[in-house]
Backbone as ProteinMPNN parsed JSONL, in Angstrom:
{"seq_chain_A": "XXXXXXXXXXXXXXXXXXXXXXXXXXXXXXXXXXXXXXXXXXXXXXXXXXXXXXXXXXXXXXXXXXXXXXXXXXXXXXXXXXXXXXXXXXX", "coords_chain_A": {"N_chain_A": [[176.959, 25.935, 195.08], [176.043, 28.611, 195.668], [173.542, 28.343, 194.72], [172.348, 26.601, 196.544], [172.289, 28.098, 198.783], [170.568, 30.405, 198.191], [168.138, 29.066, 197.67], [167.784, 28.221, 200.34], [167.679, 30.788, 201.491], [165.186, 31.618, 200.281], [163.374, 29.822, 201.349], [163.3, 30.471, 203.681], [162.66, 33.222, 204.093], [160.021, 32.951, 202.99], [158.784, 31.585, 204.861], [158.217, 33.171, 207.055], [155.812, 34.332, 206.161], [152.34, 33.923, 206.818], [149.545, 32.658, 205.599], [146.325, 34.061, 205.937], [142.973, 33.091, 206.259], [139.754, 34.558, 205.963], [136.408, 34.997, 206.413], [133.84, 37.453, 205.718], [130.477, 38.663, 206.644], [127.744, 39.971, 204.84], [127.521, 42.436, 205.799], [130.097, 43.318, 206.353], [130.934, 42.324, 208.822], [133.462, 40.222, 210.636], [133.307, 37.137, 210.199], [134.277, 34.26, 210.165], [137.375, 33.013, 210.458], [140.942, 31.782, 210.093], [144.067, 30.131, 209.798], [143.593, 27.849, 208.138], [142.418, 26.867, 205.233], [138.81, 27.609, 204.73], [137.099, 26.425, 203.043], [137.516, 23.771, 200.355], [140.034, 24.593, 198.472], [140.614, 24.005, 195.861], [138.296, 23.82, 194.539], [135.86, 24.262, 191.74], [134.18, 26.462, 192.07], [134.931, 28.627, 193.956], [133.604, 30.69, 195.385], [130.889, 29.997, 195.436], [131.143, 27.674, 197.377], [131.994, 29.235, 199.713], [129.763, 30.675, 200.092], [128.07, 28.619, 200.695], [128.966, 28.21, 203.487], [128.747, 30.657, 204.744], [126.272, 32.494, 203.865], [125.784, 34.913, 201.71], [128.187, 35.971, 202.246], [131.931, 37.066, 202.029], [134.916, 35.976, 201.024], [138.236, 36.578, 202.021], [141.615, 36.435, 201.618], [144.964, 36.694, 203.166], [148.329, 37.586, 203.476], [150.181, 37.585, 206.37], [153.035, 39.228, 207.708], [153.651, 39.061, 210.208], [152.283, 36.836, 211.21], [149.998, 36.752, 212.638], [146.675, 35.533, 213.179], [144.072, 35.245, 214.476], [142.104, 32.724, 215.648], [138.561, 32.452, 214.666], [135.26, 31.559, 214.827], [132.158, 31.747, 214.037], [130.155, 30.977, 212.789], [128.931, 28.364, 213.793], [126.127, 27.322, 215.386], [125.118, 29.093, 218.398], [124.593, 28.741, 221.73], [121.709, 30.162, 223.62], [121.189, 32.349, 226.237], [118.741, 31.17, 227.657], [118.58, 28.45, 226.532], [120.86, 27.515, 227.628], [119.903, 27.658, 230.397], [117.916, 25.806, 230.366], [119.111, 23.654, 230.203], [120.384, 23.392, 232.592], [118.51, 22.976, 234.313], [117.842, 20.27, 234.23], [119.928, 18.974, 234.853]], "CA_chain_A": [[176.931, 26.557, 196.43], [175.09, 29.754, 195.454], [172.044, 28.007, 194.546], [171.907, 26.011, 197.942], [171.904, 29.54, 199.691], [169.699, 31.111, 197.435], [167.041, 28.394, 198.047], [167.515, 28.407, 201.912], [166.921, 32.286, 201.92], [164.176, 32.002, 199.769], [162.496, 29.126, 202.11], [163.371, 31.064, 205.351], [161.875, 34.308, 203.897], [158.561, 33.019, 202.951], [158.322, 30.802, 205.83], [157.578, 34.019, 207.889], [154.35, 34.842, 205.983], [151.374, 32.807, 206.947], [148.124, 32.912, 204.955], [144.942, 34.03, 206.92], [141.779, 32.999, 205.565], [138.601, 35.235, 206.681], [135.131, 35.153, 205.786], [133.11, 38.451, 206.104], [129.196, 38.747, 206.201], [127.455, 41.146, 203.629], [127.712, 43.592, 206.313], [131.333, 43.444, 206.576], [131.599, 41.703, 210.037], [134.428, 38.923, 210.494], [132.388, 35.669, 210.942], [135.195, 33.181, 210.18], [138.87, 33.244, 210.452], [141.995, 30.767, 210.427], [144.922, 29.75, 208.853], [143.378, 26.684, 207.454], [141.258, 27.489, 204.312], [137.547, 27.172, 205.235], [136.551, 25.587, 202.109], [138.428, 23.33, 199.52], [140.774, 25.73, 197.475], [140.527, 23.307, 194.364], [136.835, 23.688, 193.887], [135.631, 24.985, 190.705], [133.483, 27.716, 192.265], [135.129, 28.86, 195.355], [132.481, 31.686, 195.825], [129.618, 29.102, 195.969], [131.477, 27.268, 198.737], [132.001, 30.227, 200.854], [128.354, 31.03, 200.172], [127.619, 27.634, 201.628], [129.412, 28.507, 204.955], [128.258, 32.166, 205.157], [125.23, 32.898, 202.871], [126.09, 36.397, 201.151], [129.548, 36.398, 202.7], [132.854, 36.875, 201.079], [136.385, 35.243, 201.512], [139.605, 37.38, 202.011], [142.888, 35.751, 201.835], [145.732, 37.718, 203.133], [149.483, 37.225, 204.091], [150.408, 38.446, 207.298], [154.268, 39.158, 208.013], [153.733, 38.801, 211.722], [151.93, 35.452, 211.381], [148.758, 36.935, 213.279], [145.575, 35.269, 212.48], [143.476, 34.35, 215.709], [140.789, 31.725, 215.009], [137.365, 32.952, 214.879], [134.241, 30.759, 214.063], [130.862, 32.262, 214.58], [129.326, 30.139, 211.813], [128.48, 27.44, 214.459], [125.0, 27.812, 216.21], [125.38, 29.402, 219.555], [123.489, 28.627, 222.572], [121.271, 31.411, 224.409], [120.885, 31.868, 227.898], [117.53, 30.344, 227.786], [119.149, 27.142, 226.209], [121.698, 27.22, 228.879], [119.051, 27.621, 231.712], [117.069, 24.625, 230.264], [120.208, 22.443, 230.247], [120.772, 23.191, 233.946], [117.344, 22.255, 235.07], [117.894, 18.859, 234.131], [121.446, 18.41, 235.173]], "C_chain_A": [[175.916, 27.73, 196.649], [173.926, 29.37, 195.481], [171.498, 27.442, 195.829], [171.488, 27.258, 198.92], [170.839, 30.155, 199.171], [168.14, 30.428, 197.668], [166.751, 28.309, 199.51], [167.113, 29.931, 201.836], [165.519, 32.206, 201.356], [163.195, 31.009, 200.787], [162.301, 29.817, 203.389], [162.419, 32.506, 205.113], [160.309, 34.234, 203.569], [158.023, 32.076, 204.118], [157.592, 31.817, 206.965], [156.293, 34.494, 207.638], [153.241, 33.558, 206.192], [150.176, 33.518, 206.231], [146.991, 32.945, 205.933], [143.791, 34.239, 205.934], [140.352, 33.66, 206.339], [137.728, 35.54, 205.95], [134.285, 36.39, 206.549], [131.768, 38.357, 205.834], [128.977, 39.921, 205.199], [127.399, 42.471, 204.407], [129.113, 43.918, 206.986], [131.915, 42.981, 208.272], [132.318, 40.355, 209.878], [133.427, 38.021, 211.209], [133.269, 34.586, 211.061], [136.779, 33.682, 209.923], [139.999, 32.101, 210.885], [143.041, 30.818, 209.419], [144.846, 28.457, 208.053], [142.448, 27.043, 206.45], [139.845, 26.822, 204.842], [136.808, 26.542, 204.197], [137.72, 24.909, 201.188], [138.978, 24.307, 198.608], [141.12, 25.224, 196.074], [139.537, 23.117, 193.85], [136.873, 24.431, 192.658], [135.082, 26.396, 190.94], [133.864, 27.888, 193.791], [134.113, 29.789, 196.08], [131.225, 31.009, 196.329], [130.031, 28.299, 197.316], [131.559, 28.09, 199.794], [130.731, 30.464, 200.912], [127.727, 30.192, 200.992], [127.766, 27.826, 203.214], [128.939, 29.584, 205.415], [127.557, 32.306, 204.13], [125.6, 34.619, 202.744], [127.406, 36.854, 201.802], [130.745, 36.578, 201.634], [134.337, 36.673, 201.85], [137.621, 36.462, 201.279], [140.645, 36.548, 202.382], [144.1, 36.826, 201.913], [147.176, 37.166, 203.631], [149.948, 38.045, 205.115], [151.906, 38.518, 207.835], [154.459, 38.648, 209.517], [153.217, 37.399, 211.995], [150.635, 35.71, 212.312], [147.404, 36.572, 212.754], [144.824, 34.389, 213.602], [142.267, 33.962, 214.978], [139.552, 32.239, 215.61], [136.245, 31.878, 214.226], [132.724, 31.158, 214.769], [129.868, 31.949, 213.428], [128.389, 29.071, 212.467], [127.16, 28.036, 215.277], [125.439, 27.876, 217.682], [124.195, 29.198, 220.615], [122.886, 30.048, 223.465], [121.247, 31.106, 225.72], [119.573, 31.054, 228.41], [117.859, 29.087, 227.429], [120.175, 26.593, 227.508], [121.177, 26.861, 230.411], [118.29, 26.243, 231.765], [117.803, 23.405, 230.683], [120.451, 22.173, 231.887], [119.779, 23.008, 234.75], [117.252, 20.869, 235.031], [119.149, 18.194, 234.285], [121.283, 17.8, 236.829]], "O_chain_A": [[175.131, 27.8, 197.595], [173.129, 29.95, 196.219], [170.359, 27.721, 196.204], [170.502, 27.283, 199.657], [170.03, 30.483, 200.039], [167.136, 31.125, 197.818], [165.585, 28.321, 199.907], [165.971, 30.154, 202.239], [164.645, 32.767, 202.016], [162.108, 31.537, 201.024], [161.271, 29.737, 204.059], [161.543, 32.799, 205.927], [159.505, 35.14, 203.786], [156.812, 31.881, 204.216], [156.634, 31.45, 207.646], [155.608, 34.999, 208.528], [153.401, 32.425, 205.737], [149.925, 34.721, 206.298], [146.731, 31.985, 206.658], [143.629, 35.137, 205.107], [139.985, 33.094, 207.368], [137.903, 36.22, 204.939], [134.076, 36.352, 207.761], [131.571, 37.936, 204.694], [129.872, 40.678, 204.822], [127.248, 43.528, 203.794], [129.237, 44.644, 207.972], [133.012, 43.252, 208.76], [131.887, 39.479, 209.128], [132.916, 38.095, 212.326], [133.114, 33.878, 212.056], [137.137, 34.642, 209.241], [139.898, 31.571, 211.991], [142.94, 31.436, 208.359], [145.799, 28.017, 207.41], [141.486, 27.654, 206.915], [139.798, 25.68, 205.298], [135.733, 26.064, 204.559], [138.833, 25.431, 201.236], [138.142, 24.877, 197.908], [141.78, 25.874, 195.264], [139.457, 22.417, 192.841], [137.81, 25.203, 192.452], [135.39, 27.354, 190.231], [133.215, 27.375, 194.701], [133.845, 29.623, 197.27], [130.622, 31.319, 197.357], [129.253, 28.308, 198.269], [131.175, 27.654, 200.879], [130.376, 30.491, 202.091], [126.968, 30.585, 201.878], [126.859, 27.632, 204.024], [128.645, 29.574, 206.61], [128.265, 32.251, 203.124], [125.64, 35.374, 203.716], [127.667, 38.055, 201.874], [130.545, 36.26, 200.462], [134.713, 37.112, 202.937], [137.684, 37.115, 200.237], [140.585, 35.943, 203.453], [144.285, 37.663, 201.03], [147.076, 36.129, 204.287], [150.148, 39.23, 204.846], [152.046, 37.596, 208.638], [155.374, 37.9, 209.862], [153.679, 36.788, 212.959], [150.198, 34.662, 212.788], [146.951, 37.297, 211.869], [144.899, 33.163, 213.679], [141.629, 34.531, 214.092], [139.433, 32.45, 216.817], [136.467, 31.425, 213.103], [132.36, 30.829, 215.898], [128.882, 32.653, 213.21], [127.296, 28.806, 211.967], [127.216, 29.166, 215.761], [126.03, 26.93, 218.202], [123.023, 29.466, 220.35], [123.686, 30.876, 223.902], [121.271, 30.003, 226.265], [119.521, 30.417, 229.461], [117.295, 28.313, 228.202], [120.156, 25.52, 228.111], [121.693, 26.155, 231.278], [118.046, 25.63, 232.804], [117.363, 22.432, 231.295], [120.656, 21.063, 232.378], [120.03, 22.862, 235.946], [116.538, 20.3, 235.856], [119.392, 17.047, 233.912], [122.251, 17.295, 237.399]]}, "name": "protein", "num_of_chains": 1, "seq": "XXXXXXXXXXXXXXXXXXXXXXXXXXXXXXXXXXXXXXXXXXXXXXXXXXXXXXXXXXXXXXXXXXXXXXXXXXXXXXXXXXXXXXXXXXX"}
């Protein structure tokens, strides 16, 4: 019975922590963040996979007791005001 309570307590205590994956640029700006890993974690060269996503970037994995990890993705190409204006011309 003690074993069941110990396992239950362990599972509840670890459930409160969430992993947060963040990729920072070479100038330490946050470029990508999520609770989902940005690259396959079972790869032989984790750093090489991160470099494909953000050149010269580095991955930080943290556990947050509060579970706060807002999603950020600045790796996708963003449209400029000029691009938006061109789209509006043809609509």
